Biopython code that builds the backbone (N, CA, C, O; Angstrom):
import numpy as np
from Bio.PDB.StructureBuilder import StructureBuilder

atoms = [
    (1, "GLU", "N", (58.303, -42.865, 150.358)),
    (1, "GLU", "CA", (57.847, -42.900, 151.722)),
    (1, "GLU", "C", (58.944, -43.351, 152.685)),
    (1, "GLU", "O", (59.117, -42.776, 153.759)),
    (2, "ILE", "N", (59.675, -44.379, 152.289)),
    (2, "ILE", "CA", (60.738, -44.883, 153.163)),
    (2, "ILE", "C", (61.813, -43.828, 153.333)),
    (2, "ILE", "O", (62.326, -43.628, 154.434)),
    (3, "ALA", "N", (62.158, -43.148, 152.239)),
    (3, "ALA", "CA", (63.173, -42.095, 152.314)),
    (3, "ALA", "C", (62.736, -41.004, 153.292)),
    (3, "ALA", "O", (63.546, -40.507, 154.074)),
    (4, "LYS", "N", (61.474, -40.640, 153.247)),
    (4, "LYS", "CA", (60.962, -39.622, 154.157)),
    (4, "LYS", "C", (61.052, -40.101, 155.604)),
    (4, "LYS", "O", (61.453, -39.352, 156.494)),
    (5, "TYR", "N", (60.674, -41.358, 155.825)),
    (5, "TYR", "CA", (60.719, -41.942, 157.172)),
    (5, "TYR", "C", (62.155, -41.947, 157.715)),
    (5, "TYR", "O", (62.384, -41.669, 158.893)),
    (6, "LEU", "N", (63.108, -42.265, 156.848)),
    (6, "LEU", "CA", (64.507, -42.317, 157.254)),
    (6, "LEU", "C", (65.168, -40.936, 157.230)),
    (6, "LEU", "O", (66.352, -40.802, 157.539)),
    (7, "LYS", "N", (64.397, -39.920, 156.862)),
    (7, "LYS", "CA", (64.891, -38.541, 156.815)),
    (7, "LYS", "C", (66.092, -38.400, 155.881)),
    (7, "LYS", "O", (67.124, -37.834, 156.241)),
    (8, "THR", "N", (65.921, -38.932, 154.673)),
    (8, "THR", "CA", (66.962, -38.810, 153.659)),
    (8, "THR", "C", (66.298, -38.494, 152.322)),
    (8, "THR", "O", (65.129, -38.818, 152.111)),
    (9, "ASP", "N", (67.049, -37.860, 151.420)),
    (9, "ASP", "CA", (66.518, -37.606, 150.091)),
    (9, "ASP", "C", (67.028, -38.643, 149.097)),
    (9, "ASP", "O", (66.778, -38.537, 147.896)),
    (10, "LYS", "N", (67.740, -39.644, 149.601)),
    (10, "LYS", "CA", (68.299, -40.703, 148.758)),
    (10, "LYS", "C", (67.168, -41.550, 148.187)),
    (10, "LYS", "O", (66.334, -42.058, 148.937)),
    (11, "LYS", "N", (67.134, -41.703, 146.887)),
    (11, "LYS", "CA", (66.051, -42.448, 146.230)),
    (11, "LYS", "C", (66.471, -43.849, 145.799)),
    (11, "LYS", "O", (65.619, -44.670, 145.459)),
    (12, "ASP", "N", (67.761, -44.129, 145.809)),
    (12, "ASP", "CA", (68.205, -45.466, 145.437)),
    (12, "ASP", "C", (68.961, -46.088, 146.595)),
    (12, "ASP", "O", (69.211, -45.439, 147.611)),
    (13, "GLY", "N", (69.321, -47.346, 146.433)),
    (13, "GLY", "CA", (69.947, -48.084, 147.519)),
    (13, "GLY", "C", (68.935, -49.019, 148.147)),
    (13, "GLY", "O", (67.748, -48.983, 147.822)),
    (14, "VAL", "N", (69.414, -49.846, 149.038)),
    (14, "VAL", "CA", (68.561, -50.843, 149.703)),
    (14, "VAL", "C", (68.624, -50.594, 151.200)),
    (14, "VAL", "O", (69.703, -50.568, 151.793)),
    (15, "VAL", "N", (67.457, -50.410, 151.804)),
    (15, "VAL", "CA", (67.377, -50.165, 153.230)),
    (15, "VAL", "C", (67.523, -51.481, 153.986)),
    (15, "VAL", "O", (66.887, -52.477, 153.641)),
    (16, "VAL", "N", (68.354, -51.479, 155.007)),
    (16, "VAL", "CA", (68.521, -52.634, 155.886)),
    (16, "VAL", "C", (67.462, -52.514, 156.976)),
    (16, "VAL", "O", (67.485, -51.575, 157.772)),
    (17, "PHE", "N", (66.539, -53.464, 157.010)),
    (17, "PHE", "CA", (65.472, -53.418, 158.010)),
    (17, "PHE", "C", (65.832, -54.182, 159.269)),
    (17, "PHE", "O", (65.408, -53.817, 160.365)),
    (18, "SER", "N", (66.618, -55.248, 159.114)),
    (18, "SER", "CA", (67.042, -56.011, 160.302)),
    (18, "SER", "C", (68.377, -56.681, 159.998)),
    (18, "SER", "O", (68.747, -56.888, 158.842)),
    (19, "VAL", "N", (69.081, -57.009, 161.066)),
    (19, "VAL", "CA", (70.368, -57.688, 160.951)),
    (19, "VAL", "C", (70.366, -58.831, 161.955)),
    (19, "VAL", "O", (70.202, -58.621, 163.157)),
    (20, "GLU", "N", (70.549, -60.045, 161.445)),
    (20, "GLU", "CA", (70.584, -61.210, 162.312)),
    (20, "GLU", "C", (71.845, -61.206, 163.162)),
    (20, "GLU", "O", (72.942, -60.951, 162.666)),
    (21, "ARG", "N", (71.677, -61.486, 164.432)),
    (21, "ARG", "CA", (72.814, -61.508, 165.352)),
    (21, "ARG", "C", (73.845, -62.544, 164.905)),
    (21, "ARG", "O", (73.493, -63.657, 164.516)),
    (22, "ASN", "N", (75.109, -62.167, 164.967)),
    (22, "ASN", "CA", (76.253, -63.009, 164.575)),
    (22, "ASN", "C", (76.312, -63.316, 163.084)),
    (22, "ASN", "O", (77.083, -64.176, 162.658)),
    (23, "SER", "N", (75.508, -62.623, 162.293)),
    (23, "SER", "CA", (75.557, -62.808, 160.834)),
    (23, "SER", "C", (76.759, -62.057, 160.269)),
    (23, "SER", "O", (77.419, -61.301, 160.982)),
    (24, "ALA", "N", (77.033, -62.267, 159.005)),
    (24, "ALA", "CA", (78.131, -61.547, 158.344)),
    (24, "ALA", "C", (77.874, -60.035, 158.398)),
    (24, "ALA", "O", (78.799, -59.253, 158.619)),
    (25, "ALA", "N", (76.631, -59.634, 158.197)),
    (25, "ALA", "CA", (76.296, -58.204, 158.252)),
    (25, "ALA", "C", (76.528, -57.647, 159.653)),
    (25, "ALA", "O", (77.065, -56.549, 159.801)),
    (26, "ASP", "N", (76.134, -58.382, 160.670)),
    (26, "ASP", "CA", (76.342, -57.960, 162.059)),
    (26, "ASP", "C", (77.833, -57.804, 162.341)),
    (26, "ASP", "O", (78.263, -56.807, 162.922)),
    (27, "GLN", "N", (78.608, -58.786, 161.930)),
    (27, "GLN", "CA", (80.048, -58.743, 162.177)),
    (27, "GLN", "C", (80.739, -57.625, 161.390)),
    (27, "GLN", "O", (81.801, -57.145, 161.789)),
    (28, "ALA", "N", (80.140, -57.216, 160.282)),
    (28, "ALA", "CA", (80.697, -56.123, 159.479)),
    (28, "ALA", "C", (80.296, -54.751, 160.042)),
    (28, "ALA", "O", (80.827, -53.725, 159.619)),
    (29, "GLY", "N", (79.368, -54.742, 160.984)),
    (29, "GLY", "CA", (78.939, -53.475, 161.575)),
    (29, "GLY", "C", (77.807, -52.802, 160.830)),
    (29, "GLY", "O", (77.584, -51.602, 160.990)),
    (30, "ILE", "N", (77.087, -53.562, 160.018)),
    (30, "ILE", "CA", (75.927, -53.027, 159.306)),
    (30, "ILE", "C", (74.752, -53.040, 160.286)),
    (30, "ILE", "O", (74.556, -53.999, 161.032)),
    (31, "GLU", "N", (73.979, -51.956, 160.264)),
    (31, "GLU", "CA", (72.908, -51.776, 161.245)),
    (31, "GLU", "C", (71.567, -51.542, 160.559)),
    (31, "GLU", "O", (71.518, -51.052, 159.431)),
    (32, "PRO", "N", (70.468, -51.897, 161.249)),
    (32, "PRO", "CA", (69.145, -51.542, 160.720)),
    (32, "PRO", "C", (69.067, -50.032, 160.484)),
    (32, "PRO", "O", (69.526, -49.238, 161.306)),
    (33, "GLY", "N", (68.485, -49.653, 159.358)),
    (33, "GLY", "CA", (68.395, -48.246, 158.988)),
    (33, "GLY", "C", (69.484, -47.809, 158.025)),
    (33, "GLY", "O", (69.352, -46.777, 157.367)),
    (34, "ASP", "N", (70.567, -48.587, 157.934)),
    (34, "ASP", "CA", (71.606, -48.287, 156.937)),
    (34, "ASP", "C", (71.000, -48.445, 155.554)),
    (34, "ASP", "O", (70.059, -49.215, 155.362)),
    (35, "ILE", "N", (71.540, -47.718, 154.598)),
    (35, "ILE", "CA", (71.131, -47.857, 153.199)),
    (35, "ILE", "C", (72.348, -48.340, 152.422)),
    (35, "ILE", "O", (73.368, -47.654, 152.368)),
    (36, "VAL", "N", (72.239, -49.523, 151.821)),
    (36, "VAL", "CA", (73.328, -50.085, 151.029)),
    (36, "VAL", "C", (73.317, -49.400, 149.666)),
    (36, "VAL", "O", (72.323, -49.442, 148.942)),
    (37, "LEU", "N", (74.438, -48.770, 149.333)),
    (37, "LEU", "CA", (74.563, -48.039, 148.073)),
    (37, "LEU", "C", (75.294, -48.834, 146.999)),
    (37, "LEU", "O", (74.997, -48.702, 145.812)),
    (38, "ALA", "N", (76.270, -49.678, 147.427)),
    (38, "ALA", "CA", (77.073, -50.434, 146.458)),
    (38, "ALA", "C", (77.678, -51.661, 147.126)),
    (38, "ALA", "O", (77.932, -51.672, 148.331)),
    (39, "VAL", "N", (77.901, -52.686, 146.324)),
    (39, "VAL", "CA", (78.593, -53.905, 146.755)),
    (39, "VAL", "C", (79.758, -54.089, 145.789)),
    (39, "VAL", "O", (79.562, -54.243, 144.583)),
    (40, "ASN", "N", (80.974, -54.072, 146.335)),
    (40, "ASN", "CA", (82.192, -54.193, 145.518)),
    (40, "ASN", "C", (82.189, -53.212, 144.350)),
    (40, "ASN", "O", (82.607, -53.543, 143.241)),
    (41, "GLY", "N", (81.711, -52.001, 144.619)),
    (41, "GLY", "CA", (81.714, -50.966, 143.603)),
    (41, "GLY", "C", (80.551, -51.001, 142.635)),
    (41, "GLY", "O", (80.405, -50.105, 141.803)),
    (42, "GLU", "N", (79.715, -52.035, 142.735)),
    (42, "GLU", "CA", (78.541, -52.154, 141.857)),
    (42, "GLU", "C", (77.355, -51.461, 142.526)),
    (42, "GLU", "O", (76.941, -51.825, 143.627)),
    (43, "HIS", "N", (76.819, -50.455, 141.834)),
    (43, "HIS", "CA", (75.726, -49.640, 142.357)),
    (43, "HIS", "C", (74.497, -50.528, 142.667)),
    (43, "HIS", "O", (74.141, -51.407, 141.882)),
    (44, "VAL", "N", (73.880, -50.285, 143.794)),
    (44, "VAL", "CA", (72.686, -51.034, 144.214)),
    (44, "VAL", "C", (71.496, -50.072, 144.182)),
    (44, "VAL", "O", (71.499, -49.038, 144.849)),
    (45, "VAL", "N", (70.485, -50.431, 143.398)),
    (45, "VAL", "CA", (69.279, -49.611, 143.297)),
    (45, "VAL", "C", (68.100, -50.300, 143.978)),
    (45, "VAL", "O", (67.267, -49.651, 144.611)),
    (46, "LYS", "N", (68.042, -51.619, 143.838)),
    (46, "LYS", "CA", (66.919, -52.374, 144.388)),
    (46, "LYS", "C", (67.446, -53.651, 145.038)),
    (46, "LYS", "O", (68.585, -54.042, 144.783)),
    (47, "PRO", "N", (66.645, -54.304, 145.867)),
    (47, "PRO", "CA", (67.109, -55.500, 146.573)),
    (47, "PRO", "C", (67.703, -56.574, 145.659)),
    (47, "PRO", "O", (68.674, -57.233, 146.031)),
    (48, "ASP", "N", (67.129, -56.756, 144.472)),
    (48, "ASP", "CA", (67.674, -57.773, 143.557)),
    (48, "ASP", "C", (69.127, -57.488, 143.204)),
    (48, "ASP", "O", (69.923, -58.417, 143.073)),
    (49, "ASP", "N", (69.484, -56.213, 143.047)),
    (49, "ASP", "CA", (70.871, -55.850, 142.741)),
    (49, "ASP", "C", (71.808, -56.324, 143.852)),
    (49, "ASP", "O", (72.879, -56.875, 143.598)),
    (50, "PHE", "N", (71.372, -56.093, 145.087)),
    (50, "PHE", "CA", (72.170, -56.512, 146.242)),
    (50, "PHE", "C", (72.360, -58.018, 146.249)),
    (50, "PHE", "O", (73.483, -58.504, 146.391)),
    (51, "TRP", "N", (71.264, -58.765, 146.094)),
    (51, "TRP", "CA", (71.336, -60.219, 146.185)),
    (51, "TRP", "C", (72.127, -60.839, 145.022)),
    (51, "TRP", "O", (72.781, -61.867, 145.198)),
    (52, "VAL", "N", (72.068, -60.220, 143.845)),
    (52, "VAL", "CA", (72.876, -60.710, 142.719)),
    (52, "VAL", "C", (74.350, -60.589, 143.053)),
    (52, "VAL", "O", (75.114, -61.531, 142.841)),
    (53, "GLU", "N", (74.758, -59.437, 143.575)),
    (53, "GLU", "CA", (76.174, -59.230, 143.909)),
    (53, "GLU", "C", (76.631, -60.179, 145.027)),
    (53, "GLU", "O", (77.689, -60.800, 144.923)),
    (54, "ILE", "N", (75.841, -60.284, 146.079)),
    (54, "ILE", "CA", (76.181, -61.159, 147.195)),
    (54, "ILE", "C", (76.162, -62.628, 146.736)),
    (54, "ILE", "O", (77.030, -63.414, 147.116)),
    (55, "GLY", "N", (75.184, -62.979, 145.935)),
    (55, "GLY", "CA", (75.042, -64.362, 145.461)),
    (55, "GLY", "C", (76.181, -64.811, 144.567)),
    (55, "GLY", "O", (76.439, -66.008, 144.441)),
    (56, "ASP", "N", (76.868, -63.858, 143.942)),
    (56, "ASP", "CA", (78.010, -64.196, 143.083)),
    (56, "ASP", "C", (79.261, -64.518, 143.901)),
    (56, "ASP", "O", (80.240, -65.031, 143.359)),
    (57, "GLY", "N", (79.233, -64.220, 145.200)),
    (57, "GLY", "CA", (80.398, -64.442, 146.053)),
    (57, "GLY", "C", (80.461, -65.871, 146.568)),
    (57, "GLY", "O", (79.507, -66.638, 146.437)),
    (58, "THR", "N", (81.589, -66.210, 147.152)),
    (58, "THR", "CA", (81.779, -67.547, 147.724)),
    (58, "THR", "C", (82.074, -67.407, 149.219)),
    (58, "THR", "O", (82.530, -66.362, 149.684)),
    (59, "THR", "N", (81.806, -68.474, 149.949)),
    (59, "THR", "CA", (82.053, -68.486, 151.379)),
    (59, "THR", "C", (83.485, -68.067, 151.682)),
    (59, "THR", "O", (84.434, -68.578, 151.088)),
    (60, "GLY", "N", (83.629, -67.124, 152.621)),
    (60, "GLY", "CA", (84.944, -66.612, 152.997)),
    (60, "GLY", "C", (85.402, -65.402, 152.204)),
    (60, "GLY", "O", (86.359, -64.733, 152.595)),
    (61, "GLU", "N", (84.734, -65.110, 151.095)),
    (61, "GLU", "CA", (85.089, -63.954, 150.287)),
    (61, "GLU", "C", (84.726, -62.670, 151.036)),
    (61, "GLU", "O", (83.697, -62.601, 151.708)),
    (62, "LYS", "N", (85.579, -61.662, 150.910)),
    (62, "LYS", "CA", (85.322, -60.365, 151.533)),
    (62, "LYS", "C", (84.782, -59.413, 150.480)),
    (62, "LYS", "O", (85.313, -59.309, 149.374)),
    (63, "MET", "N", (83.721, -58.727, 150.848)),
    (63, "MET", "CA", (83.082, -57.786, 149.933)),
    (63, "MET", "C", (83.019, -56.410, 150.578)),
    (63, "MET", "O", (82.750, -56.282, 151.772)),
    (64, "LYS", "N", (83.269, -55.392, 149.779)),
    (64, "LYS", "CA", (83.174, -54.015, 150.253)),
    (64, "LYS", "C", (81.715, -53.555, 150.079)),
    (64, "LYS", "O", (81.159, -53.598, 148.981)),
    (65, "ILE", "N", (81.123, -53.122, 151.181)),
    (65, "ILE", "CA", (79.746, -52.661, 151.187)),
    (65, "ILE", "C", (79.753, -51.169, 151.508)),
    (65, "ILE", "O", (80.172, -50.766, 152.593)),
    (66, "ASP", "N", (79.291, -50.354, 150.569)),
    (66, "ASP", "CA", (79.183, -48.911, 150.784)),
    (66, "ASP", "C", (77.782, -48.615, 151.281)),
    (66, "ASP", "O", (76.794, -48.997, 150.654)),
    (67, "ILE", "N", (77.704, -47.926, 152.424)),
    (67, "ILE", "CA", (76.403, -47.643, 153.025)),
    (67, "ILE", "C", (76.270, -46.156, 153.337)),
    (67, "ILE", "O", (77.247, -45.410, 153.401)),
    (68, "LEU", "N", (75.036, -45.772, 153.523)),
    (68, "LEU", "CA", (74.704, -44.441, 154.018)),
    (68, "LEU", "C", (74.065, -44.650, 155.382)),
    (68, "LEU", "O", (73.084, -45.382, 155.511)),
    (69, "ARG", "N", (74.622, -44.007, 156.393)),
    (69, "ARG", "CA", (74.077, -44.071, 157.747)),
    (69, "ARG", "C", (73.846, -42.624, 158.188)),
    (69, "ARG", "O", (74.781, -41.901, 158.534)),
    (70, "GLY", "N", (72.587, -42.233, 158.163)),
    (70, "GLY", "CA", (72.289, -40.821, 158.410)),
    (70, "GLY", "C", (72.876, -40.003, 157.273)),
    (70, "GLY", "O", (72.545, -40.225, 156.108)),
    (71, "ASP", "N", (73.741, -39.062, 157.604)),
    (71, "ASP", "CA", (74.396, -38.245, 156.587)),
    (71, "ASP", "C", (75.788, -38.750, 156.225)),
    (71, "ASP", "O", (76.467, -38.158, 155.386)),
    (72, "ASP", "N", (76.214, -39.847, 156.856)),
    (72, "ASP", "CA", (77.572, -40.347, 156.674)),
    (72, "ASP", "C", (77.636, -41.500, 155.678)),
    (72, "ASP", "O", (76.886, -42.471, 155.778)),
    (73, "LYS", "N", (78.550, -41.374, 154.713)),
    (73, "LYS", "CA", (78.837, -42.482, 153.805)),
    (73, "LYS", "C", (79.961, -43.297, 154.421)),
    (73, "LYS", "O", (81.013, -42.755, 154.759)),
    (74, "LEU", "N", (79.742, -44.594, 154.567)),
    (74, "LEU", "CA", (80.719, -45.481, 155.188)),
    (74, "LEU", "C", (80.983, -46.670, 154.291)),
    (74, "LEU", "O", (80.144, -47.027, 153.464)),
    (75, "SER", "N", (82.137, -47.284, 154.449)),
    (75, "SER", "CA", (82.451, -48.552, 153.770)),
    (75, "SER", "C", (82.688, -49.603, 154.839)),
    (75, "SER", "O", (83.403, -49.375, 155.814)),
    (76, "LYS", "N", (82.079, -50.747, 154.635)),
    (76, "LYS", "CA", (82.220, -51.872, 155.555)),
    (76, "LYS", "C", (82.740, -53.063, 154.763)),
    (76, "LYS", "O", (82.506, -53.170, 153.559)),
    (77, "THR", "N", (83.444, -53.952, 155.445)),
    (77, "THR", "CA", (83.915, -55.175, 154.809)),
    (77, "THR", "C", (83.119, -56.334, 155.376)),
    (77, "THR", "O", (83.124, -56.587, 156.580)),
    (78, "LEU", "N", (82.449, -57.019, 154.498)),
    (78, "LEU", "CA", (81.599, -58.141, 154.885)),
    (78, "LEU", "C", (82.246, -59.429, 154.385)),
    (78, "LEU", "O", (82.542, -59.557, 153.197)),
    (79, "GLU", "N", (82.467, -60.379, 155.289)),
    (79, "GLU", "CA", (83.009, -61.675, 154.893)),
    (79, "GLU", "C", (81.856, -62.655, 154.788)),
    (79, "GLU", "O", (81.150, -62.919, 155.761)),
    (80, "LEU", "N", (81.680, -63.190, 153.586)),
    (80, "LEU", "CA", (80.555, -64.082, 153.339)),
    (80, "LEU", "C", (80.677, -65.373, 154.140)),
    (80, "LEU", "O", (81.749, -65.970, 154.243)),
    (81, "LYS", "N", (79.557, -65.778, 154.696)),
    (81, "LYS", "CA", (79.468, -67.045, 155.431)),
    (81, "LYS", "C", (78.610, -68.000, 154.620)),
    (81, "LYS", "O", (77.876, -67.596, 153.718)),
    (82, "GLN", "N", (78.719, -69.264, 154.962)),
    (82, "GLN", "CA", (77.849, -70.238, 154.312)),
    (82, "GLN", "C", (76.429, -69.972, 154.780)),
    (82, "GLN", "O", (76.173, -69.855, 155.979)),
    (83, "ARG", "N", (75.511, -69.876, 153.836)),
    (83, "ARG", "CA", (74.129, -69.584, 154.181)),
    (83, "ARG", "C", (73.466, -70.818, 154.772)),
    (83, "ARG", "O", (73.732, -71.948, 154.365)),
    (84, "LYS", "N", (72.600, -70.570, 155.734)),
    (84, "LYS", "CA", (71.870, -71.670, 156.370)),
    (84, "LYS", "C", (71.098, -72.449, 155.318)),
    (84, "LYS", "O", (70.514, -71.874, 154.399)),
    (85, "GLY", "N", (71.106, -73.764, 155.469)),
    (85, "GLY", "CA", (70.383, -74.616, 154.539)),
    (85, "GLY", "C", (71.117, -74.880, 153.253)),
    (85, "GLY", "O", (70.534, -75.417, 152.311)),
    (86, "ARG", "N", (72.382, -74.517, 153.186)),
    (86, "ARG", "CA", (73.150, -74.755, 151.944)),
    (86, "ARG", "C", (74.352, -75.598, 152.232)),
    (86, "ARG", "O", (75.122, -75.907, 151.323)),
]
sb = StructureBuilder()
sb.init_structure("model")
sb.init_model(0)
sb.init_chain("A")
sb.init_seg("    ")
for serial, (resi, resn, name, xyz) in enumerate(atoms, 1):
    if name == "N":
        sb.init_residue(resn, " ", resi, " ")
    sb.init_atom(name, np.array(xyz, "f"), 0.0, 1.0, " ", f" {name:<3s}", serial, name[0])
structure = sb.get_structure()
């Protein structure tokens, strides 16, 4: 259903529903509606895959995020920030 709504035939990846202002994702240029396909070359199928890869990183580490935006495959560099409450 989500793939149909986003007008894509992509069945895997993680859809970005929102991006907090001034967050690492915002600064990397990731936008709502993007589909995350991989983190540092590791294929992302479900949200847990994404969080495992991000969770393995340390503050200040740069991660390559492969996304699908419409019909375009893009790579973004996300620099991890210290998470709130940690």
